ROFI-122490 format. One record per residue (C-alpha): x, y, z. Coordinates in steps of 0.2 Angstrom, whole numbers, plus 2048, in hexadecimal, padded with zeros to 3 digits. Layout:
BEGIN
XYZ;...
END
This chain:
BEGIN
79683983B;79582E84A;7A7831850;7A084085A;795834864;7A3828867;7AC831876;7AD821880;7B5818871;7C4824871;7C482B883;7D382188A;7DF82487C;7DA83687A;7DD83988D;7EE83188C;7F383C87E;7EC84C886;7F7848896;80684588B;803856882;80185F892;811858898;81A85C888;81386E888;81A87189A;82B869895;82C874885;82988488F;83687E89B;84387C88E;853886891;85988587F;854895875;847891868;85189985A;85F88D85D;85387E85D;84D88384C;85E885845;86487484C;855869849;85785F838;845863833;83C857828;82F85C81B;820853813;818857802;80884D802;7FF854812;7FA864808;8008627F6;81086C7FA;81F86C805;81B86D818;82586A827;82185982E;81D85E840;81186C83A;80986382B;7F686082D;7F884D82D;80083F837;80F83B82C;81F83282B;82E83581F;83B82881C;84B82D813;857823807;863823815;85781B821;85380E814;86680B811;869808824;85B7FB825;8637F2817;8517F0810;84F7E77FF;83D7EE7FB;8307FB800;8267EF80B;8357ED817;836800818;82380281C;8237F682A;82C804834;81D810833;812810843;801809840;80580282F;8077EF82C;80B7E681C;8017D781A;7FC7CC80B;7EE7CA7FF;7E77B97FB;7E97BF7E8;7FB7BA7E4;8017BF7F6;8017D17F0;8077DD7FE;7F87E6807;7FC7F5811;7F17F5820;7F080682A;7E780883B;7DD7F8838;7D67FC827;7D97EF81B;7D17E380F;7D87D4805;7DB7DE7F5;7E27ED7FF;7DB7FD7F5;7DA808805;7EB810804;7EF81B7F5;8018197EE;8098277E5;81A8277DB;8208387DA;80F83F7DE;8068347D0;7F98277D5;7FE8157D0;7ED80E7D4;7E68017C7;7D48017C4;7D17EF7C3;7D37EB7D5;7D57FD7DC;7E77F97E2;7F87F87DB;7F47E97D0;8017DC7CD;80E7E97D3;8177E07E1;8227EA7EC;82D7F87E6;8407F77E5;8498037F0;85A8087E7;8518177DE;84781D7ED;84C82E7F4;83E82F801;82D828806;82083280D;81182A817;80183281D;7F7828829;7E582E827;7DA83481A;7E083E80B;7D283F7FE;7D0852801;7E08547F7;7E28447EE;7D183D7EB;7CD82B7E9;7D581D7F4;7DF829800;7D482080C;7DE81981A;7EE822815;7F9828807;80B822802;81582C7F7;8268257F0;8328327EA;83F82D7DE;8518347DE;8558437D4;8658467CA;86D8507D9;8698427E5;8718357DA;8808407D7;8898357CB;8888237C7;8868147D3;8838017D1;87E7F57DE;87B7E27DF;8727D87EC;8727C57EE;86A7BA7FB;85E7AD801;8507A57F6;85A7A87E6;8587BB7E9;8627C67DD;8617D97DB;86B7E57D1;8697F87CE;8728067C4;86E8187C7;8758277BE;8728397C2;87A8487BA;87785A7B4;87B85E7A2;87B8717A0;8698757A7;8628647A5;8628577B3;8618457AF;85D8377BB;85D8257B5;85B8157BE;8598027BA;8557F67C7;8537E37C5;84D7D77D3;84A7C57D3;8467B77DF;8427A47DE;8377A67EE;83879E7FE;83378C7FB;83178980E;82179380F;81678380F;803782810;7FC772815;7EB77380C;7E477D7FD;7D477F7F4;7D776F7EA;7D97667FB;7C776B7FF;7C07637EF;7CB7547F0;7C4751801;7B27537FA;7B47487EB;7C273C7F1;7CE7417E4;7E17457E5;7E57547DA;7EB7617E7;7FD7667E7;7FC76A7FA;805769805;8107747FA;8197857FA;8127967F6;81879B7E5;8227AC7E9;82E7AC7DA;8307BD7D1;83A7C67C4;8397D97C2;8417E77B9;83E7FA7BD;8458077B1;84381A7B4;8498297AC;84683B7B1;84A84C7A9;84985C7B2;84D86E7AB;84787E7B2;83587C7B8;83286C7AE;83385A7B2;83184A7A7;8318397AE;82E8287A7;82E8177B1;82B8067AA;82A7F77B6;8297E57AF;8267D57B8;8297C47B1;8267B37B8;81C7BA7C7;8167AB7D2;8047AA7D7;8067A77E9;7F979C7EF;7F179B7DE;7E37A77D8;7D679A7DE;7E07967ED;7E67867E5;7F97847E4;7FF7887D2;8127867D1;8127897BE;8067987BD;80D7A97BB;8097BB7B8;8127C87AD;8107DB7AD;8177E97A2;8127FA7A9;81780C7A4;81581C7AE;81982C7A5;81683D7AD;81B84F7A9;81A85E7B5;81C8707B6;81F87B7C5;82188E7C6;8238957D8;8218A77D1;8158A67C2;80D8B77C7;80D8C27D7;8078B77E6;8048A87DA;80D8987D7;8078897CC;80A8767CB;80386B7BD;8068597B8;80084E7AA;80383B7AB;7FF82B7A1;8008197A8;7FE80A79E;7FB7F97A7;7FD7E879F;7F97D97AB;7F97C87A4;7F87B77AD;7F97A57A9;7F279A7B6;7EA7897BB;7DC78D7C7;7DA77B7CC;7E776E7C8;7E775F7BC;7DB7527C0;7D075D7CB;7BE7587CD;7B27677D0;7A076C7D1;79B7767C2;78B77F7C0;7817817B0;78B7917AC;79B7877AC;7A278F7BC;7A77877CC;7977867D7;79777C7E7;7847797E5;7857717D4;77E7607D3;78C7597C8;79F7597C6;7AB75B7B8;7BD7557B8;7CA7617B1;7D77557AA;7E37637A6;7DD76E7B4;7D177D7B5;7DA78A7AB;7D779D7AB;7E27AA7A3;7DB7BC7A6;7E47CB7A0;7E17DD7A4;7E67ED79A;7E47FE7A1;7E881079B;7E781E7A7;7E88317A2;7E983F7AF;7EB8517AF;7EC85C7BF;7F086E7C3;7F18787D3;7F388A7D6;7F98917E6;7F58A37EB;7FC8AD7FA;7F58BE7F6;7EA8BD806;7F38C1816;7F78B1820;7EF8A6814;7F589A807;7E88947FB;7E98857F0;7DD8837E1;7DE8737D7;7D486A7CA;7D785B7BF;7D084D7B4;7D483A7B4;7CE82E7A6;7D181B7A6;7CC80D79B;7CE7FB79E;7CD7EC792;7CD7DA797;7D27CA78E;7D07B8794;7D27A678E;7CC798799;7C4786798;7B57897A4;7A77967A6;79979D79B;79E79D789;7A878D78C;79E781796;78D788795;78477A78C;775772794;77F762798;79076579F;79E75979A;7A574D7A6;7B67517A1;7BF76179B;7D0762794;7DC771793;7D6778782;7D278B785;7C579677E;7C87A877B;7B97B2782;7C17C3780;7B57D0778;7A67C577D;7997C678A;7A17B8793;7B17C0798;7B47C37AB;7BA7D57A8;7AF7DF79C;7B77EF794;7B47FE79F;7B98107A1;7B881E7AE;7B98317AD;7BC83B7BD;7BC84E7BF;7C18577CF;7C38687D7;7CA86C7E8;7CE87B7F2;7D987C802;7DE88A80D;7ED88A819;7E9898825;7F689E831;7EA8A483F;7F78AA84B;8098A984E;806897856;7F689284D;7F388B83C;7E3885834;7E287B824;7D187881C;7CC87180B;7C0867801;7C085D7F1;7B28597E5;7B484A7DA;7A88457CC;7A88337C6;7A082E7B6;79B81D7BD;7958217CF;7928337D1;7998417DC;7A38417ED;7A884F7F8;7B684D804;7BB85B811;7C985D81D;7CE86882B;7DE869836;7E1875844;7F4875849;7FA87E859;80D88085A;81188A86A;824887867;82F88185A;831870863;81E86D866;80F86B85A;7FE86485E;7F1860850;7DF85D84F;7DA85683F;7CA851836;7C8849825;7BD84081A;7C283480C;7BB8277FF;7C08187F6;7B98167E5;7B28057E0;7BE7FB7D5;7B97F57C4;7BA7E47CB;7AE7E87D9;7A27F07CC;7A37E67BD;7AB7D47BF;7A07C77B7;7A07B57B2;7AB7B17C1;7AA7A27CD;7B17AC7DC;7A87BD7DD;79E7C87D2;79D7DB7D0;78E7E77D3;78C7F77C8;7827FF7D6;7908017E2;7948117EB;7A58177F1;7AB812803;7AC82180F;7B682581E;7B683382B;7C5835836;7C983F845;7DB84184C;7E4849859;7F7849858;806851861;81885385B;825857868;83885A866;83D858878;85085C875;85B85C867;85D849869;84B84486D;83B845864;82A83E869;81A83D85F;808836863;7F883585A;7E683085F;7D982C851;7C782684F;7BF82283F;7AF81C837;7AD813827;79C81281D;79780980E;7A57FC80F;7A67F1800;7A57DF804;7A07CF7FB;78F7C8801;7897B67FC;7777B67F7;76A7AB7FF;76B79E7F1;77E79C7F6;7837A17E5;7937AC7E1;7957BA7ED;7927CC7E6;7997DD7EC;78E7E77F7;78F7F7801;78A7EF811;79A7F181C;79D7FD82A;7AC7FE835;7B2809844;7C380B84B;7CD815857;7DF81485E;7EF81D861;80181D85B;811822865;82282685D;833829864;84382E85C;85282F868;865832864;86B829874;87D82D870;887834863;88882385A;87781B85F;866820858;85681885E;845819856;83681085D;82381185B;814808862;802807859;7F2802861;7E1801858;7D17F985B;7C57F784C;7B37F084C;7AA7E983D;7997F1841;78F7E6835;7937D683F;7987DF850;7A97D7850;7BB7DB850;7C17E183E;7CB7D2838;7DD7CF834;7E57E0838;7F07E0847;7E97E9856;7FB7ED85D;80B7F0855;81C7F485D;82C7F9853;83D7FD859;84C80184E;85E805854;86C80C84A;87E80A851;88C812849;899808852;8A880D847;8AB81A83A;8A181582B;899806833;886805838;87D7F7841;86A7F883F;85F7ED849;84C7EC847;83F7E4852;82D7E384C;81F7DC857;80E7D884F;8007D485B;7ED7D085D;7E67CD84B;7D47C784C;7CB7BB841;7BB7C0838;7AB7BD842;7A77AD839;7B87A6838;7BA798845;7CD795842;7D9797851;7E07A8855;7ED7B084A;7FE7AE853;8077BE858;8197BF852;8297C8855;8367CA847;8487D0848;8527D783A;8647DC83A;86F7E582E;8817EB82E;8877F8822;8997FF81E;89A80E813;8A781780A;8B3808808;8C180F7FD;8B681E7FB;8AB8157EE;8A38057F6;895802802;8917F1808;8827EB812;87E7DA819;86C7D781F;8647C8829;8517C8828;8477BF835;8577BC83F;84F7AF84B;8457A683D;8357AA845;8257A183F;81B7AF837;80A7AE82F;7FF7BB827;7EC7B6828;7E37AF819;7D27B8818;7C37B081F;7BC7AE80D;7C97A2808;7CB79A81A;7C278A814;7D0788807;7E078E810;7DC78B822;7EE78D828;7F279F823;8007A5818;8127A281E;81F7B081D;8317AD818;83D7A6825;84E7AC829;8587B381A;8687BB816;86D7C980A;87D7D2805;87D7E27FB;88C7EB7F3;88B7FC7EC;8988067E2;8978187DE;8A08207D0;
END
């Protein structure tokens, strides 16, 4: 690992943190407040994903953040993405594929966004085709009890894709719902949201139910001036492009969840359906206002937990099933487009001739996945000052693809290509000409972890996980965390972890595709991370935290265009190094005013090209103030500043503009003992905000992706 040789790379931020820690230690020992009083007074937070069990946040072996339902309500947030922007070092950007949200942590991101593992109640929702959350846009928030976020590797506990971080969304229990509530939101861009939640105990059975609907027409002010068809129009003097035009961000979504809990058992079922989901800039970066996607996905899990199954033993086990159905109807290039088509019927810039698609180039891909998981963990405390966790599991997934289209092999693969092609489609499902051949994957894993309480003020957590993949082989991922907590108010952590990202099925197997091709010889991406963190509760009203990190990524999967300028293929040729620091502050300035602020700095280098890693912000600043100016009233103000996003080494476009966005929410609770009302203004000053289009599509979308302008929302909630 080269991090150990990069002392100059992290020396400055590390020295700053050491000075901060030294000052904090001196202040802690100077405290006049007895430590036992501090322990009783602090409202300690706990996190479950750092070790696979509940752990106090300040002493968890990870750099973590916890956001509660009350925090979310104060923000007036409409979705999970707005919540995650408050996390230091985490930025929500956009994929070129339908503008799907991408979670960028510490400068680690890609266009698809598979480097952050998302869990819902501890169950991964990663989809195998792209390795991300698929067509799942952002989650609605009415049913969220808390969100736990780890910045840094988590593969020693969770395996694949816990690479840059882990996000665990925990839904509300029957006790947290405590009766029935209904809510409704209306706002800009034709936005409508409704939710009904019900939670109650019937004898020994707890039942929690939620149904949430969200819909929007999208902001038609998000205009791009040129798209991929503009490029071909300029090349062939045609006029088929729909640009300038707006990004298509319309969506309709229904989430339904039910949970049963009794004794040590729990059963959950969650269905999310999306209808009329817009295709953003278009799948081929050509505007397609009539294209859409639909999903119908299920997640069912059952768990058993016994804290005293035998002397010194406890057990947790879980089985789950996820069914994924993603279907799209889209016109890759519009009616009347004239395109260079190669002998295989695919788009090929080097083709000698062109074909006119009178009804447009049409492709309707569908992906169907089934996931089966079984996990068990045994905790043993029979050895003094140790808590051992042994876990094992199996994961099996299978994928089926379907496709109809009017281009490509099996459709236009005759020796002489036609001069014109109409909109009649050919079904290539079940043939060698499909873009997504049927595939499956089996994974077995074993892991062991020891939480060793070395002394009264020292903890050591160490573990390793072994994963065996049927398609690319073995991977071992260790972790170690040394935590010093000389007083209740102070903890310092030295963390090391290794993680991996499994190649997605798209990266491995996609074929007959005019955009990019898979490579069955891919290996997983690997990262090694070293962190030093400090958490300091200065007084009852002030908390400070800081972390320094350095990482190195090997075997990054990037798409490389061959020497003959044909379609790019996935290769393990990328390398990236990064380092930086994060600072956090929580301050109850007065009895009625709370302030939270954080600042994150990172510098990441693409070692393959010796350039700054592209698109991710090098600096982020966030501040939030909650002012309870009258009984039952809360005014929430948030300021987010995003700075210094570099272009790729071969991207000659102008620098990406920094931006500052201000959000405001005012909330009144307990109106007539039953009503809560919230009004939110997003992007209060109507700032011009853009998220970068990646360099691989810069030729077609040179102006980046505009974000929504100023918008207004009102929410009313009634509790029975």
